[in-house]
C-alpha positions in Angstrom: -0.3 0.0 0.2 2.5 2.2 1.0 4.7 1.8 -2.3 0.9 2.3 -4.7 0.9 5.8 -2.6 4.7 6.8 -3.6 4.0 5.5 -6.8 1.5 7.8 -7.1 3.0 10.9 -5.6 5.5 10.4 -7.6 3.0 10.1 -11.0 1.6 13.8 -9.5 5.1 15.3 -8.9 6.2 14.2 -12.5 2.6 16.3 -13.8 3.7 19.7 -12.2 7.4 19.2 -13.3 6.4 18.9 -16.8 3.9 21.7 -16.3 6.5 24.0 -15.2 9.3 22.9 -17.8 6.3 24.4 -20.4 6.3 27.9 -19.0 8.2 30.2 -21.0 11.3 30.7 -19.9 11.2 33.7 -17.8 8.3 32.5 -16.1 4.7 33.4 -15.9 5.4 37.2 -16.0 7.2 36.9 -19.4 6.2 38.9 -22.5 4.7 36.4 -24.8 6.1 36.1 -28.4 4.8 38.5 -30.8 1.3 38.4 -32.8 1.0 38.4 -36.2 -2.0 41.4 -36.5 -4.8 40.6 -38.6 -4.0 42.1 -42.7 -6.8 42.8 -45.1 -6.7 40.1 -47.9 -9.4 41.9 -50.4 -10.4 45.3 -51.1 -13.4 47.0 -49.4 -15.1 47.0 -53.1 -14.7 42.7 -52.5 -16.1 42.9 -49.5 -19.3 44.9 -50.3 -19.9 42.4 -53.6 -18.9 38.7 -51.3 -20.4 39.7 -48.3 -22.3 42.8 -47.7 -24.3 43.4 -50.4 -25.5 39.3 -50.6 -25.6 39.4 -46.8 -27.9 42.6 -46.6 -30.3 41.4 -48.9 -30.8 38.3 -47.3 -32.1 41.2 -44.1 -34.2 42.9 -46.0 -35.7 41.0 -48.7 -36.5 38.8 -45.2 -38.8 41.6 -44.4 -41.9 42.7 -47.0 -45.1 44.8 -47.1 -47.9 42.8 -49.5 -50.3 44.7 -50.6 -53.6 42.7 -51.1 -57.0 43.0 -51.2 -57.6 43.3 -47.7 -54.9 46.0 -47.0 -51.3 46.5 -46.1 -49.9 43.3 -45.0 -46.2 42.9 -43.0 -44.2 39.6 -44.1 -41.8 38.4 -41.7 -40.2 35.0 -41.2 -42.5 32.9 -38.9 -40.3 29.5 -38.2 -37.0 28.5 -37.4 -36.3 27.5 -41.1 -37.2 30.8 -42.5 -35.4 32.8 -39.6 -32.1 31.1 -39.5 -30.7 32.4 -43.1 -31.4 35.8 -41.6 -30.0 34.9 -38.6 -26.8 33.9 -40.6 -26.7 37.1 -42.8 -26.6 39.1 -39.9 -23.7 37.4 -38.4 -21.6 38.2 -41.7 -23.3 41.7 -41.6 -22.2 42.3 -37.5 -18.7 40.8 -38.8 -18.7 43.0 -42.1 -18.1 46.4 -39.5 -14.9 44.8 -37.7 -13.1 44.2 -41.4 -14.5 47.2 -42.2 -12.2 49.0 -39.2 -8.7 46.8 -39.7 -6.2 48.8 -40.8 -5.6 49.3 -44.2 -9.0 49.6 -44.7 -10.1 52.9 -42.9 -10.6 55.6 -44.7 -8.0 58.5 -44.7 -6.9 60.5 -42.2 -9.2 63.5 -42.1 -12.3 60.9 -42.3 -10.9 58.0 -40.2 -13.4 58.6 -37.1 -16.0 59.1 -39.2 -15.1 55.4 -41.1 -14.5 54.2 -37.8 -18.1 55.1 -36.7 -19.7 53.5 -40.0 -18.5 50.3 -39.4 -19.4 50.5 -36.0 -22.7 50.9 -36.5 -22.9 48.1 -39.5 -21.5 46.0 -36.8 -24.0 47.2 -33.9 -27.0 47.3 -36.1 -25.7 43.1 -37.4 -25.7 42.0 -33.7 -28.8 43.7 -33.3 -30.9 41.7 -36.0 -28.9 38.5 -34.7 -30.6 38.8 -31.4 -34.2 39.9 -33.0 -33.7 36.2 -35.3 -33.4 34.4 -32.3 -35.9 36.0 -30.8 -38.1 36.0 -33.6 -38.6 39.6 -33.2 -40.3 41.3 -36.2 -40.5 45.1 -34.1 -36.4 44.6 -33.0 -35.5 43.0 -36.5 -37.1 46.0 -38.1 -35.0 48.5 -36.1 -32.1 46.8 -36.7 -32.6 46.5 -39.8 -32.9 50.1 -40.3 -29.3 50.9 -38.5 -27.9 48.4 -40.7 -29.4 50.5 -43.6 -28.4 53.7 -42.3 -24.9 52.9 -42.4 -24.7 51.6 -45.9 -26.3 55.2 -46.7 -23.7 56.6 -44.1 -21.2 55.2 -46.0 -22.0 55.4 -49.5 -22.4 59.0 -48.7 -19.3 60.2 -47.1 -17.1 57.5 -48.8 -18.2 55.3 -52.0 -16.1 57.2 -55.3 -18.3 59.3 -57.4 -19.4 58.0 -60.5 -19.9 60.5 -63.6 -19.2 59.9 -67.1 -16.2 61.6 -67.3 -14.6 59.4 -64.1 -12.6 56.1 -64.9 -13.6 55.0 -61.2 -16.2 52.8 -60.3 -18.4 52.9 -56.9 -18.2 50.0 -54.5 
C-alpha cells in the first residue's frame, strides 16, 4: 500500500514538473511572443460584393409589405427555418463591420473617425439583427435592419467614389 502511495506521489510530481517545464523561460510574467496582426486580404469593394451586399439582400429581403385586397400586410419570417438564413446573414454583417475597421481599410486620416463610426454602426446593427432573429421579434428586427441601412447609406454618402461620365473610378 505504501508503495502505491509512493508511485502516485511520484506521478503527480512528474505532472507538475512537466507543466513547469512548459512555462516560458522568464516565468508567468514574461512577455509572450509577438502575435501577428490581422491584415486585409481583399479590397473594400470585394467585401461589398462578396459579403455585405449578399448578406444585406437576405436581411432586407426577409421583411416585406404585401398589398392585398384586404390591405397592407407585413410579412416576416415565421419559422426557425425561415429565421436561420436571416440570422446567418446578420452574423456576416456584424463581422463585416469589424473587417472594415482593420488597418488598410480605414478612411483617409481626416475621415478615419467617421469611417470607424460607420463600421461600428454596421457591426452594432448586425448584432441587433442577430438578437432579433434569435428572438424572432419582427419589431426589433425592423429596427436593426434600419440601423444597418443607415450605416450603408452613410458610408456610400461619405466614402463611395462618385461616378460620373468623365470618371474612370467605379463605385463600390
